[in-house]
C-alpha positions as CSV (number, residue, x, y, z in Angstrom):
1,M,-34.7,-19.8,-33.6
2,K,-33.0,-21.7,-31.1
3,D,-29.7,-21.9,-30.6
4,K,-28.6,-25.4,-31.9
5,R,-26.5,-25.9,-29.0
6,L,-29.5,-25.8,-27.0
7,E,-31.7,-28.0,-29.2
8,H,-30.8,-30.5,-27.2
9,I,-31.5,-29.4,-23.6
10,N,-34.2,-29.8,-21.5
11,I,-33.6,-26.4,-20.2
12,S,-36.4,-26.0,-17.3
13,A,-34.9,-30.2,-16.4
14,F,-31.6,-28.9,-16.1
15,Q,-32.5,-25.4,-13.8
16,E,-34.6,-27.9,-11.2
17,D,-31.9,-30.6,-11.0
18,L,-29.0,-28.5,-10.7
19,I,-31.1,-25.9,-7.9
20,N,-32.6,-29.2,-5.9
21,W,-28.8,-30.4,-6.1
22,Y,-27.6,-27.2,-4.7
23,L,-30.0,-26.7,-1.7
24,K,-29.6,-30.1,-0.2
25,N,-26.0,-29.8,-1.2
26,K,-24.3,-26.2,-0.9
27,R,-20.8,-25.7,0.6
28,H,-21.9,-24.2,4.0
29,L,-19.4,-21.0,3.7
30,P,-19.0,-17.8,5.9
31,W,-20.6,-15.1,2.8
32,R,-23.5,-17.5,2.5
33,E,-24.6,-16.4,5.8
34,N,-26.7,-13.8,4.2
35,N,-27.0,-12.4,0.9
36,D,-25.5,-9.2,1.9
37,A,-24.6,-7.2,-1.4
38,Y,-21.9,-6.2,1.0
39,R,-20.2,-9.7,1.7
40,V,-21.0,-10.6,-1.6
41,W,-18.8,-8.6,-3.2
42,V,-16.0,-9.0,-0.9
43,S,-16.1,-12.3,-0.7
44,E,-16.0,-12.5,-4.9
45,I,-13.3,-10.1,-4.9
46,M,-11.2,-12.3,-2.4
47,L,-12.0,-15.3,-4.0
48,Q,-10.6,-14.2,-7.9
49,Q,-7.9,-16.4,-8.9
50,T,-7.6,-17.5,-4.9
51,K,-8.8,-21.2,-3.3
52,V,-11.9,-21.0,-1.1
53,D,-9.8,-22.5,1.5
54,T,-7.6,-19.8,1.5
55,V,-10.0,-17.0,1.1
56,I,-12.3,-18.2,4.5
57,P,-9.9,-16.4,7.5
58,Y,-9.0,-13.7,5.3
59,F,-13.1,-13.2,4.6
60,N,-13.7,-13.2,8.3
61,Q,-11.1,-11.1,9.3
62,F,-11.8,-8.9,7.1
63,M,-15.7,-8.2,8.3
64,E,-14.7,-8.1,11.1
65,K,-12.2,-5.4,10.9
66,Y,-15.1,-3.7,8.4
67,P,-18.2,-4.9,8.6
68,T,-19.8,-2.1,6.9
69,V,-18.7,-0.3,3.1
70,Y,-18.8,2.6,5.6
71,D,-15.5,1.3,7.8
72,L,-13.8,-0.2,4.7
73,A,-14.4,3.5,3.0
74,E,-13.2,5.7,6.3
75,A,-9.9,2.9,6.4
76,E,-6.3,3.8,6.0
77,Q,-4.9,2.2,2.9
78,Q,-2.2,0.6,4.4
79,D,-4.6,-1.2,6.9
80,V,-6.5,-2.9,4.1
81,L,-3.0,-4.1,2.6
82,K,-2.0,-5.2,5.9
83,Q,-5.3,-6.8,6.1
84,W,-4.6,-8.2,2.7
85,E,-1.3,-9.2,3.8
86,G,-0.9,-12.8,2.2
87,L,-3.8,-13.1,-0.1
88,G,-1.9,-11.5,-3.4
89,Y,-3.1,-9.8,-6.3
90,Y,-3.2,-6.6,-3.9
91,S,-4.9,-4.5,-6.7
92,R,-8.0,-6.2,-5.5
93,A,-7.9,-4.6,-2.0
94,R,-7.0,-1.2,-3.4
95,N,-9.9,-1.0,-5.9
96,L,-12.3,-2.4,-3.5
97,Q,-11.7,0.4,-1.1
98,T,-11.5,2.7,-4.1
99,A,-15.1,1.5,-5.6
100,V,-16.4,1.5,-1.8
101,R,-15.5,4.9,-1.6
102,E,-17.8,5.8,-4.6
103,V,-20.9,4.2,-3.2
104,V,-20.8,5.6,-0.1
105,E,-20.3,9.0,-1.8
106,N,-22.6,8.5,-4.5
107,Y,-24.9,5.8,-3.3
108,D,-25.4,6.6,0.5
109,G,-23.9,3.5,1.4
110,K,-25.9,1.6,-0.6
111,I,-24.1,-1.2,-3.5
112,P,-26.1,-0.4,-6.4
113,D,-28.7,-3.0,-8.2
114,D,-28.5,-1.4,-11.1
115,P,-26.2,-3.3,-14.3
116,K,-24.8,-0.2,-15.4
117,Q,-23.8,1.6,-12.3
118,L,-22.5,-1.1,-10.3
119,G,-20.4,-1.9,-13.7
120,N,-18.8,1.6,-13.7
121,L,-17.5,0.5,-9.9
122,K,-13.4,0.3,-10.0
123,G,-12.6,-3.3,-10.4
124,I,-16.3,-5.1,-11.1
125,G,-16.1,-6.7,-13.9
126,P,-18.8,-8.7,-15.8
127,Y,-18.7,-11.8,-13.4
128,T,-18.6,-9.8,-10.3
129,K,-21.0,-7.6,-11.4
130,G,-23.4,-10.9,-12.2
131,A,-22.4,-12.5,-8.8
132,I,-23.9,-9.7,-6.8
133,L,-26.4,-8.9,-8.9
134,S,-27.7,-12.2,-9.3
135,I,-26.6,-13.5,-5.7
136,A,-27.6,-10.4,-3.7
137,Y,-30.4,-9.0,-5.9
138,N,-31.8,-12.1,-7.2
139,Q,-31.4,-10.6,-10.8
140,P,-31.3,-13.3,-13.8
141,I,-27.3,-12.4,-14.6
142,P,-25.3,-14.5,-15.6
143,A,-21.7,-14.7,-13.4
144,V,-18.8,-16.2,-16.0
145,D,-15.5,-17.2,-15.1
146,G,-13.0,-20.3,-16.0
147,N,-15.4,-22.7,-13.1
148,V,-18.8,-21.6,-15.2
149,M,-17.0,-21.9,-18.3
150,R,-15.7,-25.3,-17.4
151,V,-19.1,-26.9,-16.6
152,F,-21.0,-25.2,-20.0
153,S,-18.4,-26.4,-21.9
154,R,-18.8,-29.8,-21.3
155,V,-22.5,-29.5,-20.6
156,L,-23.0,-27.8,-24.1
157,L,-20.3,-29.4,-25.8
158,I,-18.3,-26.3,-26.4
159,D,-14.6,-26.6,-27.8
160,E,-14.1,-23.0,-29.0
161,D,-10.6,-21.6,-26.8
162,I,-12.1,-20.2,-23.6
163,A,-8.8,-18.0,-23.4
164,Q,-10.5,-15.5,-25.7
165,A,-12.7,-13.2,-24.7
166,S,-15.0,-14.0,-27.6
167,T,-15.9,-17.0,-26.1
168,K,-16.3,-15.7,-23.1
169,K,-19.2,-13.4,-24.3
170,L,-20.7,-16.9,-26.1
171,F,-20.8,-18.2,-22.9
172,E,-22.1,-15.6,-21.3
173,S,-24.6,-15.7,-24.2
174,Y,-25.4,-19.0,-23.1
175,V,-25.7,-18.9,-19.3
176,G,-27.9,-16.2,-20.1
177,E,-30.5,-18.6,-21.6
178,M,-29.8,-21.0,-19.5
179,I,-30.3,-19.4,-16.1
180,S,-33.6,-19.2,-13.8
181,E,-35.6,-16.4,-13.7
182,E,-37.1,-17.9,-10.1
183,D,-34.0,-18.4,-8.7
184,P,-31.0,-17.2,-10.1
185,S,-29.1,-16.6,-7.1
186,S,-29.2,-20.6,-6.2
187,F,-28.2,-21.0,-10.0
188,N,-25.3,-19.2,-10.2
189,Q,-24.2,-20.4,-6.9
190,A,-25.1,-23.9,-8.0
191,I,-22.8,-23.8,-11.2
192,M,-19.7,-22.4,-8.9
193,D,-20.3,-25.4,-6.7
194,L,-21.2,-27.8,-9.2
195,G,-17.7,-27.1,-10.8
196,A,-15.6,-26.9,-7.4
197,T,-17.0,-30.5,-6.1
198,I,-18.3,-32.6,-9.4
199,C,-17.1,-30.8,-12.6
200,T,-13.6,-30.3,-11.7
201,P,-10.4,-29.8,-14.0
202,K,-9.1,-33.5,-14.2
203,Q,-11.3,-36.7,-13.2
204,P,-14.8,-34.8,-12.9
205,L,-16.6,-37.3,-10.8
206,C,-20.0,-37.5,-13.6
207,M,-21.1,-40.6,-11.7
208,F,-22.5,-38.0,-9.0
209,C,-23.2,-35.1,-11.6
210,P,-27.1,-33.8,-10.9
211,V,-27.2,-32.6,-14.7
212,M,-25.5,-35.5,-15.8
213,E,-28.3,-36.2,-18.4
214,H,-28.2,-33.4,-19.6
215,C,-24.5,-33.1,-20.8
216,Q,-23.6,-33.8,-24.0
217,A,-19.9,-34.2,-23.3
218,Y,-20.8,-36.9,-21.2
219,A,-22.7,-38.4,-23.6
220,E,-19.6,-38.2,-26.0
221,S,-17.2,-39.3,-23.4
222,V,-15.5,-36.3,-23.9
223,Q,-16.0,-34.4,-20.5
224,E,-12.2,-34.4,-19.9
225,N,-10.9,-33.1,-23.1
226,L,-12.3,-29.7,-22.5
227,P,-12.8,-26.8,-21.7
228,V,-9.8,-26.0,-24.7
229,K,-7.6,-23.6,-23.7
230,K,-4.2,-22.5,-24.9
231,K,-1.7,-22.3,-23.1
232,A,-0.6,-19.3,-21.4
233,K,3.1,-17.7,-22.2
234,K,5.6,-18.6,-20.5
235,Q,6.3,-16.6,-17.6
236,R,10.1,-14.6,-17.6
237,K,12.4,-14.9,-15.1
238,E,13.8,-12.3,-13.0
239,K,16.8,-12.5,-10.3
240,Y,17.6,-10.2,-7.9
241,I,19.5,-9.3,-4.8
242,A,17.5,-8.8,-1.6
243,L,19.3,-7.3,1.3
244,L,18.5,-7.2,4.9
245,I,20.3,-3.8,6.2
246,Q,20.3,-3.5,10.1
247,N,21.9,-0.3,11.5
248,Q,23.8,0.0,14.8
249,E,20.5,0.8,16.7
250,G,19.3,-2.8,15.5
251,K,17.1,-1.7,13.4
252,Y,16.2,-2.7,9.7
253,M,15.4,-0.9,6.8
254,I,12.5,-1.3,4.3
255,E,11.6,0.2,1.6
256,K,7.8,1.2,0.4
257,R,6.7,0.2,-3.5
258,P,5.5,2.5,-6.0
259,D,2.0,3.1,-5.9
260,T,1.4,1.6,-9.1
261,G,2.3,-1.4,-10.9
262,L,3.1,-4.7,-9.5
263,L,2.5,-5.1,-5.4
264,A,1.7,-1.3,-5.3
265,G,1.8,0.5,-1.9
266,L,3.2,-2.6,-0.5
267,W,7.2,-2.7,1.4
268,Q,9.4,-4.7,1.2
269,F,13.3,-5.2,1.7
270,P,15.5,-3.0,-0.4
271,M,16.4,-5.2,-3.9
272,I,19.1,-4.8,-6.5
273,P,18.1,-6.2,-10.0
274,A,21.0,-8.9,-10.3
275,D,20.9,-9.5,-13.8
276,D,22.0,-5.6,-14.2
277,I,24.6,-5.4,-11.9
278,V,27.6,-7.4,-10.7
279,P,28.7,-8.3,-7.6
280,K,31.6,-5.9,-7.0
281,D,29.2,-2.7,-7.8
282,W,26.3,-3.8,-5.6
283,Q,27.8,-1.4,-2.6
284,M,27.5,1.2,-4.8
285,W,24.5,1.1,-6.9
286,I,23.0,0.9,-2.9
287,K,25.2,4.6,-2.0
288,D,23.9,5.8,-5.5
289,Y,19.9,4.6,-5.8
290,Y,19.2,4.8,-1.5
291,G,22.3,7.1,-0.3
292,V,22.7,4.6,2.6
293,D,26.3,3.2,2.8
294,V,26.1,-0.6,3.3
295,E,28.5,-3.7,3.9
296,I,27.3,-6.6,2.3
297,K,28.0,-9.8,4.2
298,E,26.6,-13.7,3.4
299,S,23.6,-14.9,1.5
300,C,21.5,-16.4,3.9
301,T,18.8,-17.8,1.9
302,S,17.2,-17.9,-1.4
303,I,13.4,-17.6,-2.5
304,K,11.2,-18.0,-5.6
305,H,8.2,-16.7,-5.7
306,V,5.5,-17.4,-9.1
307,F,3.3,-14.3,-10.3
308,S,0.8,-15.1,-12.9
309,H,3.8,-13.3,-15.6
310,I,6.8,-13.7,-13.5
311,I,9.4,-15.5,-11.3
312,W,10.9,-14.1,-9.2
313,N,14.3,-15.4,-7.6
314,V,15.9,-13.9,-5.2
315,D,19.4,-14.5,-3.1
316,V,18.5,-12.5,0.2
317,R,21.9,-11.3,1.7
318,K,22.8,-9.7,5.4
319,A,23.9,-6.0,5.1
320,I,25.1,-3.7,8.1
321,T,25.5,0.3,7.7
322,N,26.2,2.8,10.4
323,Q,23.5,4.7,9.1
324,E,20.8,5.4,11.6
325,T,18.6,8.2,9.6
326,V,17.5,7.9,5.6
327,Q,16.5,11.3,3.5
328,D,15.0,9.2,0.9
329,S,11.1,9.1,1.2
330,R,11.0,5.4,0.5
331,L,12.7,4.3,3.3
332,K,12.3,3.5,6.8
333,F,14.3,2.4,8.9
334,V,12.3,0.2,11.7
335,S,12.4,-2.0,15.0
336,L,11.4,-6.0,14.4
337,E,7.9,-4.5,16.4
338,E,7.5,-2.0,14.2
339,L,7.8,-4.2,11.3
340,K,4.6,-6.0,11.8
341,K,2.9,-2.8,11.0
342,Y,3.5,-2.7,7.5
343,P,1.9,-4.7,4.8
344,F,4.6,-6.8,2.9
345,P,4.5,-9.2,0.2
346,V,4.3,-13.4,0.6
347,S,8.3,-13.0,-0.9
348,H,9.3,-10.9,1.6
349,Q,7.1,-12.2,4.7
350,K,9.5,-14.9,4.0
351,M,12.4,-13.1,5.1
352,I,11.9,-12.1,7.9
353,P,12.7,-15.0,10.0
354,F,16.2,-14.3,9.2
355,L,16.3,-10.6,10.7
356,E,16.6,-12.4,14.2
357,D,19.8,-14.2,13.3
358,N,21.5,-10.8,12.3
């Protein structure tokens, strides 16, 4: 028996209207120059929670540096993170390289076209798996993300909370029913483009929509009320003091973050958790934690950086030390020129211009 939500949809007409629009209006994006699975994979990982315009230059540089899975598999992780610098969500880069190494080792460098094998690779969830299999291998498998749920919540008038995992499963089922068997690659990319350019979160351009006549939310004039999504948890705030520590050789102390957790494997300037330590104890804390004697000077700037679940408020201060070396393996003294080799998160990249004023 046909699902009630699909009763009023002419699926073949929906597919035809959508794909015809896409073939005439598709966005010209560098990863669409061909349907190579590796290019599709890299682009989809970069596009997670990141805007297309931001991704384009990163994608081009990354593909120039690592044109094949073999190049990426053999690269040093620090070099890969440096290429990713500023793009954020750095676990994406680490997981991508881990998975690529598995492809080289276990699949002779060929990205699997088997859903189970592909889905078992590090960092490949249902959406990325569906995107690769449909775009690169033309398999009729859904690729459901927030944009896709927005489009189909309107087309099918679905008012379940899209923040719930069960709702995403529901959308995967519906898209699986509606996807084109003949051209799943164009179908999935068409939905992506439709969500990005016409079926936007606010003030959707319904009069230009190729599937307007199929849209149940438009027929009910409730398209701007969908999708339904509960509010995310409030971000917690954390305060830090970041120290730009310069020694007598004119070099600056940098610290490597742990290999797991937030911003894993990146480098930063030493940071003190300001909520836990009062100002008179800052120098003592640095001595105990890092083994370095410093003289902390004036504040030179403050930085606010917003993560998905945390807000950092960082007071950036200059400091000096007489030490030329450090025993702690997490720490290094580097020159301004050497500094360019290390991958830094955006929050700490913003501190670099203040080094030259020390």
